[in-house]
Chimera marker file (.cmm) of the C-alpha trace (Angstrom):
<marker_set name="trace">
<marker id="1" x="-12.769" y="29.244" z="-9.373" r="1" g="1" b="0" radius="0.5"/>
<marker id="2" x="-13.381" y="26.624" z="-6.693" r="1" g="1" b="0" radius="0.5"/>
<marker id="3" x="-16.528" y="25.340" z="-8.389" r="1" g="1" b="0" radius="0.5"/>
<marker id="4" x="-14.818" y="25.304" z="-11.785" r="1" g="1" b="0" radius="0.5"/>
<marker id="5" x="-11.923" y="23.347" z="-10.284" r="1" g="1" b="0" radius="0.5"/>
<marker id="6" x="-14.490" y="20.858" z="-8.970" r="1" g="1" b="0" radius="0.5"/>
<marker id="7" x="-15.536" y="20.193" z="-12.550" r="1" g="1" b="0" radius="0.5"/>
<marker id="8" x="-18.794" y="22.124" z="-12.547" r="1" g="1" b="0" radius="0.5"/>
<marker id="9" x="-20.140" y="23.409" z="-15.827" r="1" g="1" b="0" radius="0.5"/>
<marker id="10" x="-21.161" y="27.042" z="-16.166" r="1" g="1" b="0" radius="0.5"/>
<marker id="11" x="-24.788" y="25.960" z="-15.967" r="1" g="1" b="0" radius="0.5"/>
<marker id="12" x="-24.119" y="24.058" z="-12.727" r="1" g="1" b="0" radius="0.5"/>
<marker id="13" x="-22.196" y="26.982" z="-11.275" r="1" g="1" b="0" radius="0.5"/>
<marker id="14" x="-25.051" y="29.371" z="-12.092" r="1" g="1" b="0" radius="0.5"/>
<marker id="15" x="-27.569" y="27.064" z="-10.411" r="1" g="1" b="0" radius="0.5"/>
<marker id="16" x="-25.337" y="26.720" z="-7.363" r="1" g="1" b="0" radius="0.5"/>
<marker id="17" x="-24.833" y="30.496" z="-7.121" r="1" g="1" b="0" radius="0.5"/>
<marker id="18" x="-28.572" y="31.121" z="-7.379" r="1" g="1" b="0" radius="0.5"/>
<marker id="19" x="-29.115" y="28.639" z="-4.575" r="1" g="1" b="0" radius="0.5"/>
<marker id="20" x="-26.454" y="30.324" z="-2.451" r="1" g="1" b="0" radius="0.5"/>
<marker id="21" x="-28.245" y="33.615" z="-2.907" r="1" g="1" b="0" radius="0.5"/>
<marker id="22" x="-31.406" y="31.854" z="-1.713" r="1" g="1" b="0" radius="0.5"/>
<marker id="23" x="-29.977" y="31.428" z="1.754" r="1" g="1" b="0" radius="0.5"/>
<marker id="24" x="-30.219" y="28.675" z="4.321" r="1" g="1" b="0" radius="0.5"/>
<marker id="25" x="-33.348" y="27.138" z="2.852" r="1" g="1" b="0" radius="0.5"/>
<marker id="26" x="-31.364" y="25.945" z="-0.184" r="1" g="1" b="0" radius="0.5"/>
<marker id="27" x="-28.597" y="24.145" z="1.705" r="1" g="1" b="0" radius="0.5"/>
<marker id="28" x="-30.126" y="20.695" z="1.137" r="1" g="1" b="0" radius="0.5"/>
<marker id="29" x="-30.091" y="21.194" z="-2.637" r="1" g="1" b="0" radius="0.5"/>
<marker id="30" x="-26.565" y="22.617" z="-2.565" r="1" g="1" b="0" radius="0.5"/>
<marker id="31" x="-25.369" y="19.602" z="-0.587" r="1" g="1" b="0" radius="0.5"/>
<marker id="32" x="-27.040" y="17.326" z="-3.138" r="1" g="1" b="0" radius="0.5"/>
<marker id="33" x="-25.282" y="19.082" z="-6.018" r="1" g="1" b="0" radius="0.5"/>
<marker id="34" x="-21.928" y="18.785" z="-4.263" r="1" g="1" b="0" radius="0.5"/>
<marker id="35" x="-22.477" y="15.094" z="-3.502" r="1" g="1" b="0" radius="0.5"/>
<marker id="36" x="-23.304" y="14.368" z="-7.148" r="1" g="1" b="0" radius="0.5"/>
<marker id="37" x="-20.171" y="16.221" z="-8.272" r="1" g="1" b="0" radius="0.5"/>
<marker id="38" x="-18.088" y="14.379" z="-5.665" r="1" g="1" b="0" radius="0.5"/>
<marker id="39" x="-19.272" y="11.011" z="-6.964" r="1" g="1" b="0" radius="0.5"/>
<marker id="40" x="-18.456" y="12.054" z="-10.534" r="1" g="1" b="0" radius="0.5"/>
<marker id="41" x="-14.962" y="13.102" z="-9.471" r="1" g="1" b="0" radius="0.5"/>
<marker id="42" x="-14.437" y="9.864" z="-7.541" r="1" g="1" b="0" radius="0.5"/>
<marker id="43" x="-15.409" y="7.873" z="-10.646" r="1" g="1" b="0" radius="0.5"/>
<marker id="44" x="-12.959" y="9.930" z="-12.698" r="1" g="1" b="0" radius="0.5"/>
<marker id="45" x="-10.183" y="9.213" z="-10.186" r="1" g="1" b="0" radius="0.5"/>
<marker id="46" x="-10.875" y="5.489" z="-10.533" r="1" g="1" b="0" radius="0.5"/>
<marker id="47" x="-10.747" y="5.766" z="-14.334" r="1" g="1" b="0" radius="0.5"/>
<marker id="48" x="-7.445" y="7.650" z="-14.150" r="1" g="1" b="0" radius="0.5"/>
<marker id="49" x="-5.968" y="5.111" z="-11.736" r="1" g="1" b="0" radius="0.5"/>
<marker id="50" x="-6.928" y="2.319" z="-14.142" r="1" g="1" b="0" radius="0.5"/>
<marker id="51" x="-5.243" y="4.173" z="-16.998" r="1" g="1" b="0" radius="0.5"/>
<marker id="52" x="-2.104" y="4.741" z="-14.918" r="1" g="1" b="0" radius="0.5"/>
<marker id="53" x="-1.993" y="1.049" z="-14.007" r="1" g="1" b="0" radius="0.5"/>
<marker id="54" x="-2.189" y="0.127" z="-17.699" r="1" g="1" b="0" radius="0.5"/>
<marker id="55" x="0.677" y="2.477" z="-18.520" r="1" g="1" b="0" radius="0.5"/>
<marker id="56" x="2.765" y="1.079" z="-15.655" r="1" g="1" b="0" radius="0.5"/>
<marker id="57" x="2.131" y="-2.472" z="-16.904" r="1" g="1" b="0" radius="0.5"/>
<marker id="58" x="3.186" y="-1.533" z="-20.445" r="1" g="1" b="0" radius="0.5"/>
<marker id="59" x="6.323" y="0.202" z="-19.179" r="1" g="1" b="0" radius="0.5"/>
<marker id="60" x="7.297" y="-2.932" z="-17.211" r="1" g="1" b="0" radius="0.5"/>
<marker id="61" x="6.703" y="-5.061" z="-20.311" r="1" g="1" b="0" radius="0.5"/>
<marker id="62" x="8.892" y="-2.781" z="-22.444" r="1" g="1" b="0" radius="0.5"/>
<marker id="63" x="11.608" y="-2.795" z="-19.773" r="1" g="1" b="0" radius="0.5"/>
<marker id="64" x="11.504" y="-6.608" z="-19.749" r="1" g="1" b="0" radius="0.5"/>
<marker id="65" x="11.722" y="-6.765" z="-23.555" r="1" g="1" b="0" radius="0.5"/>
<marker id="66" x="14.626" y="-4.335" z="-23.710" r="1" g="1" b="0" radius="0.5"/>
<marker id="67" x="16.520" y="-6.169" z="-20.958" r="1" g="1" b="0" radius="0.5"/>
<marker id="68" x="15.973" y="-9.549" z="-22.638" r="1" g="1" b="0" radius="0.5"/>
<marker id="69" x="13.802" y="-10.969" z="-19.850" r="1" g="1" b="0" radius="0.5"/>
<marker id="70" x="10.845" y="-11.349" z="-22.219" r="1" g="1" b="0" radius="0.5"/>
<marker id="71" x="10.385" y="-11.847" z="-25.927" r="1" g="1" b="0" radius="0.5"/>
<marker id="72" x="8.448" y="-9.132" z="-27.704" r="1" g="1" b="0" radius="0.5"/>
<marker id="73" x="4.894" y="-10.008" z="-28.662" r="1" g="1" b="0" radius="0.5"/>
<marker id="74" x="2.112" y="-7.888" z="-30.095" r="1" g="1" b="0" radius="0.5"/>
<marker id="75" x="-1.612" y="-8.273" z="-30.527" r="1" g="1" b="0" radius="0.5"/>
<marker id="76" x="-1.487" y="-5.778" z="-33.401" r="1" g="1" b="0" radius="0.5"/>
<marker id="77" x="1.204" y="-7.100" z="-35.684" r="1" g="1" b="0" radius="0.5"/>
<marker id="78" x="2.931" y="-10.354" z="-36.506" r="1" g="1" b="0" radius="0.5"/>
<marker id="79" x="6.368" y="-10.413" z="-34.908" r="1" g="1" b="0" radius="0.5"/>
<marker id="80" x="9.072" y="-12.627" z="-36.405" r="1" g="1" b="0" radius="0.5"/>
<marker id="81" x="12.212" y="-13.055" z="-34.353" r="1" g="1" b="0" radius="0.5"/>
<link id1="1" id2="2" r="1" g="1" b="0" radius="0.2"/>
<link id1="2" id2="3" r="1" g="1" b="0" radius="0.2"/>
<link id1="3" id2="4" r="1" g="1" b="0" radius="0.2"/>
<link id1="4" id2="5" r="1" g="1" b="0" radius="0.2"/>
<link id1="5" id2="6" r="1" g="1" b="0" radius="0.2"/>
<link id1="6" id2="7" r="1" g="1" b="0" radius="0.2"/>
<link id1="7" id2="8" r="1" g="1" b="0" radius="0.2"/>
<link id1="8" id2="9" r="1" g="1" b="0" radius="0.2"/>
<link id1="9" id2="10" r="1" g="1" b="0" radius="0.2"/>
<link id1="10" id2="11" r="1" g="1" b="0" radius="0.2"/>
<link id1="11" id2="12" r="1" g="1" b="0" radius="0.2"/>
<link id1="12" id2="13" r="1" g="1" b="0" radius="0.2"/>
<link id1="13" id2="14" r="1" g="1" b="0" radius="0.2"/>
<link id1="14" id2="15" r="1" g="1" b="0" radius="0.2"/>
<link id1="15" id2="16" r="1" g="1" b="0" radius="0.2"/>
<link id1="16" id2="17" r="1" g="1" b="0" radius="0.2"/>
<link id1="17" id2="18" r="1" g="1" b="0" radius="0.2"/>
<link id1="18" id2="19" r="1" g="1" b="0" radius="0.2"/>
<link id1="19" id2="20" r="1" g="1" b="0" radius="0.2"/>
<link id1="20" id2="21" r="1" g="1" b="0" radius="0.2"/>
<link id1="21" id2="22" r="1" g="1" b="0" radius="0.2"/>
<link id1="22" id2="23" r="1" g="1" b="0" radius="0.2"/>
<link id1="23" id2="24" r="1" g="1" b="0" radius="0.2"/>
<link id1="24" id2="25" r="1" g="1" b="0" radius="0.2"/>
<link id1="25" id2="26" r="1" g="1" b="0" radius="0.2"/>
<link id1="26" id2="27" r="1" g="1" b="0" radius="0.2"/>
<link id1="27" id2="28" r="1" g="1" b="0" radius="0.2"/>
<link id1="28" id2="29" r="1" g="1" b="0" radius="0.2"/>
<link id1="29" id2="30" r="1" g="1" b="0" radius="0.2"/>
<link id1="30" id2="31" r="1" g="1" b="0" radius="0.2"/>
<link id1="31" id2="32" r="1" g="1" b="0" radius="0.2"/>
<link id1="32" id2="33" r="1" g="1" b="0" radius="0.2"/>
<link id1="33" id2="34" r="1" g="1" b="0" radius="0.2"/>
<link id1="34" id2="35" r="1" g="1" b="0" radius="0.2"/>
<link id1="35" id2="36" r="1" g="1" b="0" radius="0.2"/>
<link id1="36" id2="37" r="1" g="1" b="0" radius="0.2"/>
<link id1="37" id2="38" r="1" g="1" b="0" radius="0.2"/>
<link id1="38" id2="39" r="1" g="1" b="0" radius="0.2"/>
<link id1="39" id2="40" r="1" g="1" b="0" radius="0.2"/>
<link id1="40" id2="41" r="1" g="1" b="0" radius="0.2"/>
<link id1="41" id2="42" r="1" g="1" b="0" radius="0.2"/>
<link id1="42" id2="43" r="1" g="1" b="0" radius="0.2"/>
<link id1="43" id2="44" r="1" g="1" b="0" radius="0.2"/>
<link id1="44" id2="45" r="1" g="1" b="0" radius="0.2"/>
<link id1="45" id2="46" r="1" g="1" b="0" radius="0.2"/>
<link id1="46" id2="47" r="1" g="1" b="0" radius="0.2"/>
<link id1="47" id2="48" r="1" g="1" b="0" radius="0.2"/>
<link id1="48" id2="49" r="1" g="1" b="0" radius="0.2"/>
<link id1="49" id2="50" r="1" g="1" b="0" radius="0.2"/>
<link id1="50" id2="51" r="1" g="1" b="0" radius="0.2"/>
<link id1="51" id2="52" r="1" g="1" b="0" radius="0.2"/>
<link id1="52" id2="53" r="1" g="1" b="0" radius="0.2"/>
<link id1="53" id2="54" r="1" g="1" b="0" radius="0.2"/>
<link id1="54" id2="55" r="1" g="1" b="0" radius="0.2"/>
<link id1="55" id2="56" r="1" g="1" b="0" radius="0.2"/>
<link id1="56" id2="57" r="1" g="1" b="0" radius="0.2"/>
<link id1="57" id2="58" r="1" g="1" b="0" radius="0.2"/>
<link id1="58" id2="59" r="1" g="1" b="0" radius="0.2"/>
<link id1="59" id2="60" r="1" g="1" b="0" radius="0.2"/>
<link id1="60" id2="61" r="1" g="1" b="0" radius="0.2"/>
<link id1="61" id2="62" r="1" g="1" b="0" radius="0.2"/>
<link id1="62" id2="63" r="1" g="1" b="0" radius="0.2"/>
<link id1="63" id2="64" r="1" g="1" b="0" radius="0.2"/>
<link id1="64" id2="65" r="1" g="1" b="0" radius="0.2"/>
<link id1="65" id2="66" r="1" g="1" b="0" radius="0.2"/>
<link id1="66" id2="67" r="1" g="1" b="0" radius="0.2"/>
<link id1="67" id2="68" r="1" g="1" b="0" radius="0.2"/>
<link id1="68" id2="69" r="1" g="1" b="0" radius="0.2"/>
<link id1="69" id2="70" r="1" g="1" b="0" radius="0.2"/>
<link id1="70" id2="71" r="1" g="1" b="0" radius="0.2"/>
<link id1="71" id2="72" r="1" g="1" b="0" radius="0.2"/>
<link id1="72" id2="73" r="1" g="1" b="0" radius="0.2"/>
<link id1="73" id2="74" r="1" g="1" b="0" radius="0.2"/>
<link id1="74" id2="75" r="1" g="1" b="0" radius="0.2"/>
<link id1="75" id2="76" r="1" g="1" b="0" radius="0.2"/>
<link id1="76" id2="77" r="1" g="1" b="0" radius="0.2"/>
<link id1="77" id2="78" r="1" g="1" b="0" radius="0.2"/>
<link id1="78" id2="79" r="1" g="1" b="0" radius="0.2"/>
<link id1="79" id2="80" r="1" g="1" b="0" radius="0.2"/>
<link id1="80" id2="81" r="1" g="1" b="0" radius="0.2"/>
</marker_set>
């Protein structure tokens, strides 16, 4: 479960398990696999944080429109007041 929760595919988990069964001599490769997965997860975190920031910005905009602090504008449709 731990490897699955780290985002490893079944193929990656099988490779990792085979390496584990290979003993100490495979530690370097196992560390490499984990480092690659860590970098992928870190990139995903950055993507998610960017998405959250966008949502927060939109929510602030909508709050401002509803409170009358800003006029509504849209890049998608023509808005006539």
